[in-house]
Steps between C-alpha positions, in 0.01 A plus 500: 500500500799622305655351186886486507590621145872427539487138598183373357513248215210478252214265588272399224134623553180296473402410140141607583611847621721535183183434294322782696791735408487395136123555486532850656781589246292370207198695611714814568319509830603765759610297818566582855843342560646441840869406518827527673708787348885521453535586875297202603204705618141442409372734232177532304438643151231510236627417147443282195728200432640533151749211489608192690854366427784290630856626541780309656262232628285760679150595394393872486194709417543830322238768583367782285751755623794260457514387863626149532393265784656151548198268520601341829492841668127540436280488800168530314329621182146636531473326843603157379792390717806342343478123593793266533678365192356223286 
């Protein structure tokens, strides 16, 4: 599965999944994050979530090395799959 970065509009993520991200950020927990990168390809990295924020009606997570991931591009965090929006 590929994620079309040029034509995709932001889709809100599950409230429960957002809570998982917030908890990981609060605990400064190192996470295994699977997501679609800027080319629409699946990618995995290990990092800490340092901030969750909204910009232009899109939600993002900022990781410890300043990487930004739009929340609806996440596939999973620590094996927990991103469910559909609430």
